[in-house]
N, C-alpha and C positions, 0 to 999 in steps of 0.2 A: 491120424495118419495110417494106423494099421486098422481102421474100421470103416472109414469113410464118414463116419455119424457127424452130426452138427455138432459142435463143441458141447451145448447144452444137453443133447441126449446122452452122450458121452458120461459127462458129469454125473446124470441121474441114473446111471446102471446100478443096479445091485448085484451083488454077489451071487444071490438066489437065482440071480438070470443066466447063469452058468450052468450050462448041461453037458458035461464029459466037453468034447472038445468047440461048443458053439455057444454064442450069447445070444439069447433071444429078448428080443426086447420090439417096443412100439415105438415110432417117430412122433415127436411130441407136437410138432407143426403138422402133418398131416395123418396121423394115427394107423400110418403103413406100419403092419410088421415086420420085423426084420431078423434074419437069422445069420448071425456073423461067425463065420468060422475062425477059429482061434489059429491061425498060423504062427511058425516059428517065431517071427520076429516080435509079434503081441504076448505070445506065449513067455519068451522070455523077459519082456520088459515087465509082464506080472508077476512073473516069476522074482525078480529083482526087487518090486517095490516093496517099500516099508510095511511089514506086518501091521494090521490094527482090526479095530472090532467093530468099525462102523458099518453099519448094513452097506453101505455104499462100496463099489467097488473101487473107487478112487476116494482118497481120503488125503487131507493135509497132513503136516507134520505134527500135529495135536491128534491125529487120530479120529478127525471128524470130517464130514463129507463137505465137499469144496464146495463155496458159492462161487455164483457166475464170475463177479467181482474178485474174488481173490485168486482164482485161478488165472486170471486174465491178467493180472499184476504179474503175478508170478512168471505167466509165460513172457510177459514184456521185460522182464528183467532177464529173463533165461535165453530169450532171442538177441537181446540188446549184447549181450556178453559174446555171443556166437557170431554177431554181424562186428564187434569190435574185433575179433581175434583173425575175423576174415574166412572163417569156416563157413558161413551161408551168406548169400546174397541179400541185401537190405530188403523190407519190407514183407516178408510171409506173417500171414496171419493164421487164426485157428482157424476161421474160416476157410481161408485159402490151402487148408492143407484136405479140406473134403474136396476141394475142385483139383487139387493133387492127383488124389486117387482115381477121381473120375478120370482125367487126361491121361495117368500112366494106363489105366484099363484099354483106352482107345487106341493109344498108341500101340498096345501089345494085340491090337485087333479084335478086340470084344466087341460084340455087339450091342446095341444100347438100351437094350431089355436088361441084359446080363449087368451092363453100367449101373441102370437105376436100382436094380433089385438088391445089391449090398449094402449102400446107405440108405434104403426105404426111400427112393423116390418115387411118388405116382406115376408121374409120366415120364414117357420116352423125351418130350421136350426138355425137360429139367434135366436128364443125364445129357444131353446134345451141349445144352446151356453150361454146364459143371463141365464137360470135356472141349469146350470150343476151341482151346486155347493149343489142342493136342499138335505134335509135329508127325504128319501122317506121311512124309516122306519115304520111308521106309516101308510101311503097309503100302504106300503105291506104288513103289519099286515092285514089290512081288505084284501088285494087280496087273502092273504094266509088263512084267515077264508073261502071266498067265494069258492077257489079251497076245502077246507076240506069238507065243507057241500057238495059240489057237488059231490066230491067222495065216499062219503058216501051215499048219494042219487043213486047215478049209481051203487053202492057196492049191494045195496037193490034190485035192479030192473033186474039184469043181473043173469040170471039162469044159475047153470054150465051145461055144456054139457055131455050127457051121453056117448058120445064116446070121446077118446082121439084127441086132435088134434095134436098130434106128428105124425110125418111122420114115415112111415113103414120101419122097416130097409131095405137096400138094398139087392135084392134077394129075399126078400119076398112079394107077390103080395096077395091081399084077393080074 
């Protein structure tokens, strides 16, 4: 959720891919390089994670790198518990969290290139796909306010013409 990475890419991140406040990696599916800044939320999560000796950034309770199936099983139990407590709506998926990142960024007004760059999407069409459910009402209100302001400005500077711009009826010439 804090990287926008595909779950399998996140599970394959190694500790040596952290350089300062950035995680450097490559998307497994596309081969696109990613540079993921470690924000406050991710930093806090990494700090609270149990210490382990695995080269992987994320490890299970035995200190070993997660397998896709093992992590999916634990995720399912975790989310089912949160759903049962009414803390989240039913149905979130690990892949869906990737969509959530793109949607959040689009709702915040970022352009498709910036949305695509964070999770390592190769094309703008993928950023568009991942953020397609964004609620753009607030963004569009700001856009409409700009349009209203610009229309008012233009209305003040446009001078009415003395002569009509209507074409002369056929058969009459000046």
